[in-house]
Backbone atoms as SQL, in Angstrom:
CREATE TABLE atoms (id INTEGER PRIMARY KEY, chain TEXT, resi INTEGER, resn TEXT, atom TEXT, x REAL, y REAL, z REAL);
INSERT INTO atoms VALUES
  (1, 'A', 1, 'MET', 'N', 125.650, 132.933, 89.799),
  (2, 'A', 1, 'MET', 'CA', 126.826, 132.784, 90.407),
  (3, 'A', 1, 'MET', 'C', 127.992, 132.163, 89.565),
  (4, 'A', 2, 'LEU', 'N', 128.819, 132.472, 89.357),
  (5, 'A', 2, 'LEU', 'CA', 130.392, 132.486, 88.530),
  (6, 'A', 2, 'LEU', 'C', 131.383, 131.710, 89.356),
  (7, 'A', 3, 'ILE', 'N', 132.002, 130.600, 89.048),
  (8, 'A', 3, 'ILE', 'CA', 132.891, 130.099, 89.918),
  (9, 'A', 3, 'ILE', 'C', 134.022, 129.868, 88.894),
  (10, 'A', 4, 'ARG', 'N', 135.353, 130.120, 89.378),
  (11, 'A', 4, 'ARG', 'CA', 136.699, 129.662, 88.029),
  (12, 'A', 4, 'ARG', 'C', 137.165, 128.724, 88.997),
  (13, 'A', 5, 'GLY', 'N', 138.072, 127.932, 88.698),
  (14, 'A', 5, 'GLY', 'CA', 138.902, 127.206, 89.233),
  (15, 'A', 5, 'GLY', 'C', 139.478, 126.495, 88.544),
  (16, 'A', 6, 'PRO', 'N', 140.782, 125.674, 89.016),
  (17, 'A', 6, 'PRO', 'CA', 141.227, 124.488, 88.109),
  (18, 'A', 6, 'PRO', 'C', 140.646, 123.462, 88.939),
  (19, 'A', 7, 'PHE', 'N', 140.701, 122.329, 88.203),
  (20, 'A', 7, 'PHE', 'CA', 140.412, 121.210, 88.757),
  (21, 'A', 7, 'PHE', 'C', 140.906, 119.925, 88.285),
  (22, 'A', 8, 'THR', 'N', 141.036, 119.072, 89.072),
  (23, 'A', 8, 'THR', 'CA', 141.934, 117.673, 88.538),
  (24, 'A', 8, 'THR', 'C', 140.703, 116.246, 88.305),
  (25, 'A', 9, 'SER', 'N', 141.017, 115.520, 87.210),
  (26, 'A', 9, 'SER', 'CA', 140.042, 114.481, 86.977),
  (27, 'A', 9, 'SER', 'C', 141.295, 113.095, 86.727),
  (28, 'A', 10, 'SER', 'N', 141.573, 112.388, 87.430),
  (29, 'A', 10, 'SER', 'CA', 142.370, 111.182, 87.360),
  (30, 'A', 10, 'SER', 'C', 143.619, 111.945, 87.576),
  (31, 'A', 11, 'GLY', 'N', 144.028, 112.693, 88.526),
  (32, 'A', 11, 'GLY', 'CA', 145.222, 113.043, 88.472),
  (33, 'A', 11, 'GLY', 'C', 145.615, 114.070, 87.963),
  (34, 'A', 12, 'VAL', 'N', 144.895, 114.058, 86.408),
  (35, 'A', 12, 'VAL', 'CA', 145.296, 115.199, 85.642),
  (36, 'A', 12, 'VAL', 'C', 144.924, 116.681, 85.663),
  (37, 'A', 13, 'LYS', 'N', 145.922, 117.697, 85.953),
  (38, 'A', 13, 'LYS', 'CA', 145.128, 119.099, 86.136),
  (39, 'A', 13, 'LYS', 'C', 144.386, 119.729, 84.834),
  (40, 'A', 14, 'LYS', 'N', 143.425, 120.067, 84.762),
  (41, 'A', 14, 'LYS', 'CA', 142.606, 120.887, 83.714),
  (42, 'A', 14, 'LYS', 'C', 142.069, 121.919, 84.007),
  (43, 'A', 15, 'GLY', 'N', 141.882, 123.214, 83.190),
  (44, 'A', 15, 'GLY', 'CA', 141.124, 124.251, 83.517),
  (45, 'A', 15, 'GLY', 'C', 141.849, 125.023, 82.927),
  (46, 'A', 16, 'PRO', 'N', 141.709, 126.249, 83.702),
  (47, 'A', 16, 'PRO', 'CA', 140.758, 126.606, 83.971),
  (48, 'A', 16, 'PRO', 'C', 139.453, 126.515, 83.852),
  (49, 'A', 17, 'PHE', 'N', 137.911, 126.085, 84.752),
  (50, 'A', 17, 'PHE', 'CA', 136.927, 126.082, 84.480),
  (51, 'A', 17, 'PHE', 'C', 135.931, 127.566, 85.075),
  (52, 'A', 18, 'LEU', 'N', 134.795, 127.472, 84.538),
  (53, 'A', 18, 'LEU', 'CA', 134.171, 129.092, 85.075),
  (54, 'A', 18, 'LEU', 'C', 132.738, 127.823, 84.846),
  (55, 'A', 19, 'THR', 'N', 132.220, 128.172, 86.405),
  (56, 'A', 19, 'THR', 'CA', 131.034, 126.903, 86.493),
  (57, 'A', 19, 'THR', 'C', 129.820, 128.215, 86.467),
  (58, 'A', 20, 'ALA', 'N', 128.495, 128.166, 85.956),
  (59, 'A', 20, 'ALA', 'CA', 127.119, 128.914, 86.108),
  (60, 'A', 20, 'ALA', 'C', 126.210, 127.940, 86.979),
  (61, 'A', 21, 'LEU', 'N', 125.803, 128.699, 87.706),
  (62, 'A', 21, 'LEU', 'CA', 124.603, 127.897, 88.598),
  (63, 'A', 21, 'LEU', 'C', 123.263, 128.621, 88.347),
  (64, 'A', 22, 'VAL', 'N', 123.005, 127.480, 87.184),
  (65, 'A', 22, 'VAL', 'CA', 121.569, 127.935, 86.617),
  (66, 'A', 22, 'VAL', 'C', 120.587, 128.055, 87.595),
  (67, 'A', 23, 'GLN', 'N', 119.653, 129.126, 87.229),
  (68, 'A', 23, 'GLN', 'CA', 118.867, 129.399, 88.140),
  (69, 'A', 23, 'GLN', 'C', 117.584, 128.783, 87.911),
  (70, 'A', 24, 'HIS', 'N', 117.231, 128.981, 86.837),
  (71, 'A', 24, 'HIS', 'CA', 115.784, 128.584, 86.260),
  (72, 'A', 24, 'HIS', 'C', 116.148, 127.791, 84.642),
  (73, 'A', 25, 'VAL', 'N', 115.166, 126.804, 84.668),
  (74, 'A', 25, 'VAL', 'CA', 115.242, 125.857, 83.262),
  (75, 'A', 25, 'VAL', 'C', 113.669, 125.712, 83.071),
  (76, 'A', 26, 'ALA', 'N', 113.626, 125.919, 81.435),
  (77, 'A', 26, 'ALA', 'CA', 112.047, 125.602, 81.306),
  (78, 'A', 26, 'ALA', 'C', 112.216, 125.112, 79.760),
  (79, 'A', 27, 'VAL', 'N', 112.056, 124.559, 79.285),
  (80, 'A', 27, 'VAL', 'CA', 112.065, 123.739, 77.849),
  (81, 'A', 27, 'VAL', 'C', 110.602, 123.883, 77.698),
  (82, 'A', 28, 'THR', 'N', 110.504, 124.881, 76.335),
  (83, 'A', 28, 'THR', 'CA', 109.226, 125.189, 76.340),
  (84, 'A', 28, 'THR', 'C', 109.521, 125.915, 74.482),
  (85, 'A', 29, 'ASP', 'N', 108.319, 126.449, 74.170),
  (86, 'A', 29, 'ASP', 'CA', 108.247, 126.800, 72.694),
  (87, 'A', 29, 'ASP', 'C', 108.131, 128.677, 72.700),
  (88, 'A', 30, 'ASP', 'N', 107.963, 129.290, 74.264),
  (89, 'A', 30, 'ASP', 'CA', 107.956, 130.387, 74.913),
  (90, 'A', 30, 'ASP', 'C', 108.958, 130.745, 75.626),
  (91, 'A', 31, 'ALA', 'N', 110.422, 130.695, 75.434),
  (92, 'A', 31, 'ALA', 'CA', 111.600, 131.414, 75.913),
  (93, 'A', 31, 'ALA', 'C', 111.386, 132.571, 76.914),
  (94, 'A', 32, 'GLU', 'N', 110.930, 133.550, 75.981),
  (95, 'A', 32, 'GLU', 'CA', 110.325, 134.786, 76.606),
  (96, 'A', 32, 'GLU', 'C', 109.569, 134.654, 77.847),
  (97, 'A', 33, 'ALA', 'N', 108.198, 134.250, 77.429),
  (98, 'A', 33, 'ALA', 'CA', 107.553, 134.102, 78.643),
  (99, 'A', 33, 'ALA', 'C', 108.065, 133.447, 79.508),
  (100, 'A', 34, 'ALA', 'N', 108.455, 132.056, 79.343),
  (101, 'A', 34, 'ALA', 'CA', 109.347, 131.736, 80.360),
  (102, 'A', 34, 'ALA', 'C', 110.358, 132.360, 81.518),
  (103, 'A', 35, 'ALA', 'N', 111.164, 133.246, 80.793),
  (104, 'A', 35, 'ALA', 'CA', 112.020, 134.072, 81.511),
  (105, 'A', 35, 'ALA', 'C', 111.513, 135.341, 81.810),
  (106, 'A', 36, 'ALA', 'N', 110.457, 135.886, 81.732),
  (107, 'A', 36, 'ALA', 'CA', 109.558, 137.104, 81.652),
  (108, 'A', 36, 'ALA', 'C', 109.648, 137.294, 83.543),
  (109, 'A', 37, 'GLY', 'N', 109.077, 136.187, 84.424),
  (110, 'A', 37, 'GLY', 'CA', 109.136, 136.350, 86.069),
  (111, 'A', 37, 'GLY', 'C', 110.552, 136.598, 86.400),
  (112, 'A', 38, 'THR', 'N', 111.975, 135.971, 85.972),
  (113, 'A', 38, 'THR', 'CA', 112.989, 136.422, 86.338),
  (114, 'A', 38, 'THR', 'C', 113.199, 137.762, 85.827),
  (115, 'A', 39, 'ALA', 'N', 113.045, 138.036, 84.722),
  (116, 'A', 39, 'ALA', 'CA', 113.294, 139.497, 84.118),
  (117, 'A', 39, 'ALA', 'C', 112.385, 140.494, 85.309),
  (118, 'A', 40, 'ALA', 'N', 111.132, 140.203, 85.837),
  (119, 'A', 40, 'ALA', 'CA', 110.716, 141.203, 86.569),
  (120, 'A', 40, 'ALA', 'C', 111.210, 141.162, 87.752),
  (121, 'A', 41, 'GLU', 'N', 112.035, 140.470, 88.546),
  (122, 'A', 41, 'GLU', 'CA', 112.673, 140.406, 89.447),
  (123, 'A', 41, 'GLU', 'C', 114.039, 140.856, 89.539),
  (124, 'A', 42, 'THR', 'N', 114.526, 141.020, 88.271),
  (125, 'A', 42, 'THR', 'CA', 115.738, 141.751, 88.331),
  (126, 'A', 42, 'THR', 'C', 115.569, 142.878, 87.488),
  (127, 'A', 43, 'GLY', 'N', 114.898, 143.327, 86.782),
  (128, 'A', 43, 'GLY', 'CA', 114.689, 144.463, 86.245),
  (129, 'A', 43, 'GLY', 'C', 115.572, 144.387, 84.906),
  (130, 'A', 44, 'LEU', 'N', 115.370, 143.300, 84.501),
  (131, 'A', 44, 'LEU', 'CA', 115.659, 142.993, 83.107),
  (132, 'A', 44, 'LEU', 'C', 114.388, 142.575, 81.955),
  (133, 'A', 45, 'THR', 'N', 114.657, 142.634, 80.924),
  (134, 'A', 45, 'THR', 'CA', 114.323, 142.341, 79.917),
  (135, 'A', 45, 'THR', 'C', 114.197, 140.869, 79.729),
  (136, 'A', 46, 'PRO', 'N', 113.256, 140.198, 79.383),
  (137, 'A', 46, 'PRO', 'CA', 113.251, 138.902, 79.056),
  (138, 'A', 46, 'PRO', 'C', 114.877, 138.570, 78.367),
  (139, 'A', 47, 'ALA', 'N', 114.624, 139.342, 77.077),
  (140, 'A', 47, 'ALA', 'CA', 115.945, 138.882, 76.334),
  (141, 'A', 47, 'ALA', 'C', 117.180, 139.254, 77.317),
  (142, 'A', 48, 'GLU', 'N', 117.145, 140.037, 77.791),
  (143, 'A', 48, 'GLU', 'CA', 118.524, 140.138, 78.804),
  (144, 'A', 48, 'GLU', 'C', 118.684, 139.029, 79.753),
  (145, 'A', 49, 'VAL', 'N', 117.692, 138.649, 79.982),
  (146, 'A', 49, 'VAL', 'CA', 117.967, 137.436, 80.592),
  (147, 'A', 49, 'VAL', 'C', 118.380, 136.202, 80.523),
  (148, 'A', 50, 'LEU', 'N', 117.845, 135.932, 78.616),
  (149, 'A', 50, 'LEU', 'CA', 117.984, 134.907, 78.164),
  (150, 'A', 50, 'LEU', 'C', 119.428, 134.835, 77.707),
  (151, 'A', 51, 'ALA', 'N', 120.257, 136.172, 77.940),
  (152, 'A', 51, 'ALA', 'CA', 121.520, 135.903, 77.586),
  (153, 'A', 51, 'ALA', 'C', 122.652, 135.762, 78.691),
  (154, 'A', 52, 'THR', 'N', 121.813, 135.623, 80.084),
  (155, 'A', 52, 'THR', 'CA', 123.022, 135.341, 80.763),
  (156, 'A', 52, 'THR', 'C', 122.570, 133.509, 81.043),
  (157, 'A', 53, 'PRO', 'N', 124.054, 133.445, 81.180),
  (158, 'A', 53, 'PRO', 'CA', 124.161, 131.863, 81.678),
  (159, 'A', 53, 'PRO', 'C', 123.453, 131.271, 82.918),
  (160, 'A', 54, 'PHE', 'N', 122.331, 131.720, 83.345),
  (161, 'A', 54, 'PHE', 'CA', 121.945, 131.852, 84.422),
  (162, 'A', 54, 'PHE', 'C', 120.494, 131.172, 84.286),
  (163, 'A', 55, 'VAL', 'N', 120.129, 131.473, 82.971),
  (164, 'A', 55, 'VAL', 'CA', 118.541, 131.105, 82.674),
  (165, 'A', 55, 'VAL', 'C', 118.891, 130.007, 81.524),
  (166, 'A', 56, 'LEU', 'N', 118.281, 129.192, 81.413),
  (167, 'A', 56, 'LEU', 'CA', 118.042, 128.305, 79.742),
  (168, 'A', 56, 'LEU', 'C', 116.559, 127.893, 79.903),
  (169, 'A', 57, 'ALA', 'N', 116.458, 128.590, 78.747),
  (170, 'A', 57, 'ALA', 'CA', 114.952, 128.357, 78.352),
  (171, 'A', 57, 'ALA', 'C', 114.746, 128.408, 76.736),
  (172, 'A', 58, 'GLY', 'N', 113.690, 127.798, 76.415),
  (173, 'A', 58, 'GLY', 'CA', 113.293, 127.540, 74.914),
  (174, 'A', 58, 'GLY', 'C', 113.209, 126.300, 74.517),
  (175, 'A', 59, 'THR', 'N', 113.451, 126.122, 73.498),
  (176, 'A', 59, 'THR', 'CA', 113.047, 125.110, 72.608),
  (177, 'A', 59, 'THR', 'C', 114.525, 123.947, 72.939),
  (178, 'A', 60, 'PRO', 'N', 114.754, 122.773, 72.619),
  (179, 'A', 60, 'PRO', 'CA', 116.033, 122.070, 72.908),
  (180, 'A', 60, 'PRO', 'C', 117.096, 122.754, 72.128),
  (181, 'A', 61, 'ASP', 'N', 116.311, 122.981, 70.925),
  (182, 'A', 61, 'ASP', 'CA', 117.330, 123.225, 69.912),
  (183, 'A', 61, 'ASP', 'C', 117.840, 124.866, 70.477),
  (184, 'A', 62, 'GLU', 'N', 117.234, 125.633, 71.271),
  (185, 'A', 62, 'GLU', 'CA', 117.278, 127.023, 71.549),
  (186, 'A', 62, 'GLU', 'C', 118.459, 126.869, 72.858),
  (187, 'A', 63, 'ILE', 'N', 118.568, 125.796, 73.714),
  (188, 'A', 63, 'ILE', 'CA', 118.700, 125.563, 75.078),
  (189, 'A', 63, 'ILE', 'C', 120.609, 125.332, 74.660),
  (190, 'A', 64, 'VAL', 'N', 120.218, 124.383, 73.449),
  (191, 'A', 64, 'VAL', 'CA', 121.867, 123.668, 73.304),
  (192, 'A', 64, 'VAL', 'C', 122.497, 124.838, 72.605),
  (193, 'A', 65, 'ALA', 'N', 121.694, 125.275, 71.938),
  (194, 'A', 65, 'ALA', 'CA', 122.528, 126.900, 70.993),
  (195, 'A', 65, 'ALA', 'C', 122.735, 127.954, 72.296),
  (196, 'A', 66, 'ALA', 'N', 121.993, 127.969, 73.142),
  (197, 'A', 66, 'ALA', 'CA', 122.131, 128.915, 74.280),
  (198, 'A', 66, 'ALA', 'C', 123.470, 128.657, 75.140),
  (199, 'A', 67, 'VAL', 'N', 123.991, 127.240, 75.301),
  (200, 'A', 67, 'VAL', 'CA', 124.489, 126.743, 76.397),
  (201, 'A', 67, 'VAL', 'C', 126.329, 127.193, 75.533),
  (202, 'A', 68, 'ALA', 'N', 125.991, 126.755, 73.940),
  (203, 'A', 68, 'ALA', 'CA', 127.088, 126.850, 73.429),
  (204, 'A', 68, 'ALA', 'C', 127.819, 128.452, 73.043),
  (205, 'A', 69, 'GLY', 'N', 126.569, 129.057, 73.068),
  (206, 'A', 69, 'GLY', 'CA', 126.892, 130.730, 73.051),
  (207, 'A', 69, 'GLY', 'C', 127.389, 131.181, 74.304),
  (208, 'A', 70, 'HIS', 'N', 126.860, 130.114, 75.423),
  (209, 'A', 70, 'HIS', 'CA', 127.238, 130.947, 76.913),
  (210, 'A', 70, 'HIS', 'C', 128.948, 130.357, 76.896),
  (211, 'A', 71, 'ARG', 'N', 129.539, 129.700, 76.416),
  (212, 'A', 71, 'ARG', 'CA', 130.566, 128.738, 76.396),
  (213, 'A', 71, 'ARG', 'C', 131.772, 129.930, 75.183),
  (214, 'A', 72, 'ARG', 'N', 131.229, 130.192, 74.370),
  (215, 'A', 72, 'ARG', 'CA', 131.738, 131.230, 73.712),
  (216, 'A', 72, 'ARG', 'C', 132.211, 132.446, 74.205),
  (217, 'A', 73, 'ARG', 'N', 130.921, 133.299, 74.556),
  (218, 'A', 73, 'ARG', 'CA', 130.520, 134.601, 74.708),
  (219, 'A', 73, 'ARG', 'C', 131.314, 134.872, 76.298),
  (220, 'A', 74, 'TRP', 'N', 130.974, 133.766, 77.253),
  (221, 'A', 74, 'TRP', 'CA', 131.487, 134.109, 78.832),
  (222, 'A', 74, 'TRP', 'C', 132.611, 133.289, 79.485),
  (223, 'A', 75, 'GLY', 'N', 133.115, 131.718, 78.387),
  (224, 'A', 75, 'GLY', 'CA', 134.120, 131.311, 78.801),
  (225, 'A', 75, 'GLY', 'C', 133.293, 129.624, 79.890),
  (226, 'A', 76, 'VAL', 'N', 131.735, 129.935, 80.017),
  (227, 'A', 76, 'VAL', 'CA', 131.664, 128.902, 80.755),
  (228, 'A', 76, 'VAL', 'C', 131.241, 127.471, 80.449),
  (229, 'A', 77, 'THR', 'N', 132.246, 126.760, 80.970),
  (230, 'A', 77, 'THR', 'CA', 132.485, 125.695, 80.766),
  (231, 'A', 77, 'THR', 'C', 131.833, 124.123, 81.636),
  (232, 'A', 78, 'ARG', 'N', 130.858, 124.961, 82.486),
  (233, 'A', 78, 'ARG', 'CA', 130.171, 123.921, 83.439),
  (234, 'A', 78, 'ARG', 'C', 129.083, 124.622, 84.067),
  (235, 'A', 79, 'PHE', 'N', 128.114, 123.738, 83.964),
  (236, 'A', 79, 'PHE', 'CA', 126.457, 124.444, 84.166),
  (237, 'A', 79, 'PHE', 'C', 126.023, 123.467, 85.733),
  (238, 'A', 80, 'VAL', 'N', 125.774, 124.100, 86.376),
  (239, 'A', 80, 'VAL', 'CA', 125.232, 123.137, 87.512),
  (240, 'A', 80, 'VAL', 'C', 123.682, 123.833, 87.792),
  (241, 'A', 81, 'VAL', 'N', 122.826, 122.569, 87.583),
  (242, 'A', 81, 'VAL', 'CA', 121.306, 122.920, 87.641),
  (243, 'A', 81, 'VAL', 'C', 120.886, 122.342, 88.889),
  (244, 'A', 82, 'ARG', 'N', 119.856, 122.814, 89.429),
  (245, 'A', 82, 'ARG', 'CA', 118.871, 122.428, 90.578),
  (246, 'A', 82, 'ARG', 'C', 118.373, 121.085, 90.425),
  (247, 'A', 83, 'ALA', 'N', 118.233, 119.815, 91.410),
  (248, 'A', 83, 'ALA', 'CA', 117.547, 118.915, 91.091),
  (249, 'A', 83, 'ALA', 'C', 116.350, 118.559, 90.350),
  (250, 'A', 84, 'GLY', 'N', 115.412, 119.649, 90.468),
  (251, 'A', 84, 'GLY', 'CA', 114.171, 119.796, 89.689),
  (252, 'A', 84, 'GLY', 'C', 114.404, 119.837, 88.275),
  (253, 'A', 85, 'ALA', 'N', 115.745, 120.520, 88.023),
  (254, 'A', 85, 'ALA', 'CA', 115.832, 120.729, 86.253),
  (255, 'A', 85, 'ALA', 'C', 116.365, 119.647, 86.014),
  (256, 'A', 86, 'VAL', 'N', 116.626, 118.669, 86.794),
  (257, 'A', 86, 'VAL', 'CA', 117.432, 117.261, 85.734),
  (258, 'A', 86, 'VAL', 'C', 116.300, 116.372, 85.039),
  (259, 'A', 87, 'GLU', 'N', 115.323, 116.294, 85.159),
  (260, 'A', 87, 'GLU', 'CA', 114.831, 115.680, 84.207),
  (261, 'A', 87, 'GLU', 'C', 113.871, 116.738, 83.111),
  (262, 'A', 88, 'ALA', 'N', 113.958, 117.479, 83.267),
  (263, 'A', 88, 'ALA', 'CA', 113.751, 118.493, 81.892),
  (264, 'A', 88, 'ALA', 'C', 115.252, 118.339, 81.192),
  (265, 'A', 89, 'LEU', 'N', 115.963, 118.718, 81.556),
  (266, 'A', 89, 'LEU', 'CA', 117.395, 118.607, 80.756),
  (267, 'A', 89, 'LEU', 'C', 117.920, 117.268, 80.268),
  (268, 'A', 90, 'ALA', 'N', 117.281, 116.111, 80.780),
  (269, 'A', 90, 'ALA', 'CA', 117.451, 114.813, 80.567),
  (270, 'A', 90, 'ALA', 'C', 117.563, 114.439, 78.828),
  (271, 'A', 91, 'PRO', 'N', 116.883, 114.951, 78.478),
  (272, 'A', 91, 'PRO', 'CA', 116.854, 114.519, 77.031),
  (273, 'A', 91, 'PRO', 'C', 117.638, 115.372, 76.144),
  (274, 'A', 92, 'LEU', 'N', 118.249, 115.877, 76.864),
  (275, 'A', 92, 'LEU', 'CA', 119.303, 117.281, 76.116),
  (276, 'A', 92, 'LEU', 'C', 120.597, 116.690, 75.911),
  (277, 'A', 93, 'LEU', 'N', 120.904, 116.249, 77.221),
  (278, 'A', 93, 'LEU', 'CA', 122.159, 115.686, 77.965),
  (279, 'A', 93, 'LEU', 'C', 123.334, 115.275, 76.455),
  (280, 'A', 94, 'PRO', 'N', 122.865, 114.111, 75.759),
  (281, 'A', 94, 'PRO', 'CA', 123.926, 113.683, 74.732),
  (282, 'A', 94, 'PRO', 'C', 123.974, 114.825, 73.733),
  (283, 'A', 95, 'ARG', 'N', 122.882, 115.688, 73.396),
  (284, 'A', 95, 'ARG', 'CA', 123.526, 116.955, 72.760),
  (285, 'A', 95, 'ARG', 'C', 124.266, 117.989, 73.109),
  (286, 'A', 96, 'LEU', 'N', 123.964, 117.859, 74.707),
  (287, 'A', 96, 'LEU', 'CA', 125.297, 119.236, 75.731),
  (288, 'A', 96, 'LEU', 'C', 126.769, 118.640, 75.550),
  (289, 'A', 97, 'ALA', 'N', 126.386, 116.987, 75.775),
  (290, 'A', 97, 'ALA', 'CA', 128.004, 116.560, 75.605),
  (291, 'A', 97, 'ALA', 'C', 128.514, 116.336, 74.916),
  (292, 'A', 98, 'GLY', 'N', 128.191, 116.705, 73.771),
  (293, 'A', 98, 'GLY', 'CA', 128.803, 116.717, 72.094),
  (294, 'A', 98, 'GLY', 'C', 129.638, 118.284, 72.187),
  (295, 'A', 99, 'LEU', 'N', 129.039, 119.168, 72.806),
  (296, 'A', 99, 'LEU', 'CA', 129.651, 120.548, 72.925),
  (297, 'A', 99, 'LEU', 'C', 131.086, 120.645, 73.121),
  (298, 'A', 100, 'ALA', 'N', 131.852, 121.268, 72.290),
  (299, 'A', 100, 'ALA', 'CA', 133.679, 120.513, 72.612),
  (300, 'A', 100, 'ALA', 'C', 133.915, 121.786, 73.686),
  (301, 'A', 101, 'GLY', 'N', 134.328, 121.329, 74.476),
  (302, 'A', 101, 'GLY', 'CA', 135.031, 122.613, 75.818),
  (303, 'A', 101, 'GLY', 'C', 134.225, 122.438, 77.046),
  (304, 'A', 102, 'LEU', 'N', 132.994, 121.379, 77.040),
  (305, 'A', 102, 'LEU', 'CA', 132.459, 121.723, 78.291),
  (306, 'A', 102, 'LEU', 'C', 132.814, 120.311, 79.304),
  (307, 'A', 103, 'ALA', 'N', 133.015, 120.842, 80.226),
  (308, 'A', 103, 'ALA', 'CA', 133.849, 119.932, 81.184),
  (309, 'A', 103, 'ALA', 'C', 132.218, 119.191, 81.670),
  (310, 'A', 104, 'GLY', 'N', 132.648, 118.184, 82.467),
  (311, 'A', 104, 'GLY', 'CA', 131.592, 117.507, 82.978),
  (312, 'A', 104, 'GLY', 'C', 130.021, 117.052, 82.513),
  (313, 'A', 105, 'LEU', 'N', 130.331, 117.103, 81.230),
  (314, 'A', 105, 'LEU', 'CA', 129.625, 116.558, 80.663),
  (315, 'A', 105, 'LEU', 'C', 129.386, 115.115, 79.883),
  (316, 'A', 106, 'ALA', 'N', 130.902, 115.056, 79.717),
  (317, 'A', 106, 'ALA', 'CA', 131.338, 113.493, 78.621),
  (318, 'A', 106, 'ALA', 'C', 130.564, 112.209, 79.561),
  (319, 'A', 107, 'GLY', 'N', 130.500, 112.256, 80.666),
  (320, 'A', 107, 'GLY', 'CA', 130.099, 110.987, 81.782),
  (321, 'A', 107, 'GLY', 'C', 128.689, 110.646, 81.576),
  (322, 'A', 108, 'LEU', 'N', 127.884, 111.755, 81.370),
  (323, 'A', 108, 'LEU', 'CA', 126.743, 112.523, 81.654),
  (324, 'A', 108, 'LEU', 'C', 126.148, 111.349, 83.210),
  (325, 'A', 109, 'ALA', 'N', 126.822, 111.314, 83.704),
  (326, 'A', 109, 'ALA', 'CA', 126.730, 111.009, 85.703),
  (327, 'A', 109, 'ALA', 'C', 126.087, 112.413, 85.949),
  (328, 'A', 110, 'GLU', 'N', 125.514, 112.189, 87.005),
  (329, 'A', 110, 'GLU', 'CA', 124.814, 113.309, 88.132),
  (330, 'A', 110, 'GLU', 'C', 125.936, 113.314, 88.719),
  (331, 'A', 111, 'LYS', 'N', 127.136, 112.903, 89.100),
  (332, 'A', 111, 'LYS', 'CA', 128.193, 113.286, 89.808),
  (333, 'A', 111, 'LYS', 'C', 129.491, 114.350, 89.135),
  (334, 'A', 112, 'GLU', 'N', 129.032, 113.786, 87.476),
  (335, 'A', 112, 'GLU', 'CA', 130.214, 114.517, 86.853),
  (336, 'A', 112, 'GLU', 'C', 128.981, 115.728, 86.152),
  (337, 'A', 113, 'LEU', 'N', 127.712, 115.789, 86.776),
  (338, 'A', 113, 'LEU', 'CA', 127.300, 117.309, 85.977),
  (339, 'A', 113, 'LEU', 'C', 127.159, 118.459, 87.014),
  (340, 'A', 114, 'ASP', 'N', 127.791, 117.469, 88.576),
  (341, 'A', 114, 'ASP', 'CA', 127.234, 118.376, 89.474),
  (342, 'A', 114, 'ASP', 'C', 125.777, 119.335, 89.223),
  (343, 'A', 115, 'PHE', 'N', 124.999, 118.442, 89.925),
  (344, 'A', 115, 'PHE', 'CA', 123.468, 118.646, 90.085),
  (345, 'A', 115, 'PHE', 'C', 122.940, 118.990, 91.715),
  (346, 'A', 116, 'GLU', 'N', 122.914, 120.208, 91.810),
  (347, 'A', 116, 'GLU', 'CA', 122.675, 120.422, 93.168),
  (348, 'A', 116, 'GLU', 'C', 121.857, 119.595, 93.735),
  (349, 'A', 117, 'HIS', 'N', 121.714, 118.790, 94.809),
  (350, 'A', 117, 'HIS', 'CA', 120.506, 118.189, 95.416),
  (351, 'A', 117, 'HIS', 'C', 119.830, 118.821, 96.607),
  (352, 'A', 118, 'THR', 'N', 120.570, 119.582, 97.200),
  (353, 'A', 118, 'THR', 'CA', 120.423, 120.389, 98.336),
  (354, 'A', 118, 'THR', 'C', 119.321, 121.184, 98.577),
  (355, 'A', 119, 'ARG', 'N', 119.215, 122.027, 97.561),
  (356, 'A', 119, 'ARG', 'CA', 117.844, 123.008, 97.370),
  (357, 'A', 119, 'ARG', 'C', 117.263, 123.022, 96.033),
  (358, 'A', 120, 'LYS', 'N', 115.580, 123.577, 96.275),
  (359, 'A', 120, 'LYS', 'CA', 115.217, 123.362, 95.007),
  (360, 'A', 120, 'LYS', 'C', 114.574, 124.646, 94.649);
């Protein structure tokens, strides 16, 4: 799911922003294997799944590169992950916060990261 819209922070209008709800996160040495299940469910190849902003899988370097790539290619400025993915991504947050143009990561707080805690 992609969501577009303006948002305000401290009364300052910013945006527009584009949010991606990440469906699967896996910090692993084998991104294609991690994406294989989603690929089988969607009829895509693992490479096609990894090219979307809805799956973040791979080594820490690959995930940071993917987030930066999704920013450039799709204009995604916010990534929402499910509560179960927070622990896996936590070590990457300082690096992700350093990516220019990503809204919601600068404070590194759950509220600003828009973690979805209602579903797993």
